[in-house]
N, C-alpha and C positions, 0 to 999 in steps of 0.2 A: 269791764268784765261783769257777767252779770252773777252777784252773790252767791245763785244756787252753782252755777258752773265752778267759783272758784272752791267751794264747800266738798264738791265734787273731787276736785283736782286733791284738793288736801285729804281729803278720808284716803284716796286713792295711796300718797304719798307714805300716810299714819302706818297707812300695815306694811306697807312693803320699800318704804323709802324712795327716794325721789329722782335716782339714779336711772339715765335711759340705759336702754329699753328696759327695764325692770317695770318701771312707773305705767308703763303702754301697757306692757301687757297685762298688769293691775287694774289697769283701766277698761281697759278690756271686757275681761276677767267681770269683773264689777260691772259693767253693763247690760255683757248679752247674761245676768243673772239678776239685772235689776237689784243689785245688795243694796243700793241709794238712796233713798226713798221712790226707788220705783224706776229712777228714770236708765230709759232704754239708747240704744242705739239710736232711734230717732228724737226723742226726746235732745238729748242730746247734740246735735249738731243742728234742735233751733237754736238752741242758745250759746251757738256756734263751736262746738267740740265738733270735729270729722274723725275720723279712724285711714282716713280712705291715704293711703300709700300717696298717691301727689298730692295729698296734702299737711305731710307730717313736719314740715317745715313751721306752721302755723301753729300744730300738736305742740312743737317744743316748743315755743315763744308763747304761749297760754300756759304749759305745766311751769316753765320757769318765772313769767310773769305772776302767775299765782304764787309757787313756793318763795318768789323772793318782799311779795307784797306781803304775808305772812309775816316774813322773819322780821319785817318793819315795823310791823304794826303793834305797838304796847299790849301786855297781856296775851302774846303769844306763849302757847305751852313752851313754848324752849323759854322763858322770860319768866314763866309763873314756877318753873321745876327752876331754877337759878336760883329765886328768889327764895325756893322753901329749905334749899340747902345750906345758902348765906346764915 
């Protein structure tokens, strides 16, 4: 997954959470308004993210992949929060 796409998904998850369909709605809003580094639907499609209803399974897989890779990465927000509170 391209880092720019991963970061887009994580940005959207940070805004409203990673639960489906809330994250889909947030990603559509962010893309529609180009709120993340100017990325819109066309640019995101070139990176591999489609908002088409016929591609929802692939979109869900990408979201899960980005979220799980973030949770496994050292230095994630959750890890930093835990370190500060211990």
